[in-house]
N, C-alpha and C positions, 0 to 999 in steps of 0.2 A: 117897698119901692120908696126911695128917698130922692127928692128934688135937690140937685147939686148946683143948679144955676139955670139961666135962661139965655137963649140966643135968638137972633132974628134970621130966619131963612124962609125962602119961598114966600116972602112978604108977610110972614106971621111970626109972632113971638111964641117960641116953643120952649117947654121945660125940658131940661136934660135930666134924666133919671138914672139912678144907679140901683141895681138889684143884685142880691147875692143868692146863689143856689148851687148846691152840689160842688162847692169848692171853687166856683168861678164867679167873676164879677161881670155883669152885663150892663151896657149903657144903651139907652134909647132916647128918642125925642118923642114927646107927647104934646098934644094940643092942650089948651087951657081947661078943657073939659075931660082930659084924660085919654082921649083917643090916640092910639098909636100913630105916629107920623113917620118914623124911620128907625130902623135898627142900626146902631152905630158900631157895635162891636161884633167880632166873630171869634170862634174857637177853632183852632186847627190842632187836632190831636198830635202830641209829640213835640209841640213848639215850646221851647224853654223861654220863659219871660221872667224878668226881674221883679222885685217888689214894686207894686203900683203900676206895672206895665200891662197894656192891653192891646189887642189887635183891632185896628179901626178900619172900617170899610169907607174909603173916600172916593170911590169911582162911581160912575153912572149916576143914579138918582141921589146918591149921598154926596156928590161933589159940592153942592151948595152948602152943606153943613161944615165942610172942612175949615175954611178960614174963620167963620164965626165962632167955632169951638175953640180955636187957638186964640183968637182975639179976646174971648171972654176970660181967658186965663184959667180955664178948667183943666186943660191938658197941655203937655209939651210934646213935640215931635222929637223922638230920639234919633231920627235919621236912619234907623234900621228898617229893613223891609223883609217880609216873609212871603215866599211864593205860595200861592194857593190856586191850583189849576192854571188858568191862563192869565191870572192877574197877580198883583202883589198887594198885600195888606201892610199898612203902615203900623209900626210899633210906636205907640204913644205912652206917656207916663201921666198918670193922674196927679195933678197938683193938689196938695192938701191945704 
């Protein structure tokens, strides 16, 4: 798990962490003591993504993470959307 930055959401400073497993990259928010605070990314089998692209959950409890993540310069919104059930996931690209 690698900390790639910090955001302010839900009145707390949270670390944004990146993890790699089984060929996928996952992003989460964790508290300063490492407690999970929110899962940011999702995997939809069969979805084709470009280099550095990831599906981000920005609805319901994750809505307060959206703008702070973009403002922090960690990601950029590609404008693409991928349907998943009754919702759409946003396709973002990780800025290096």
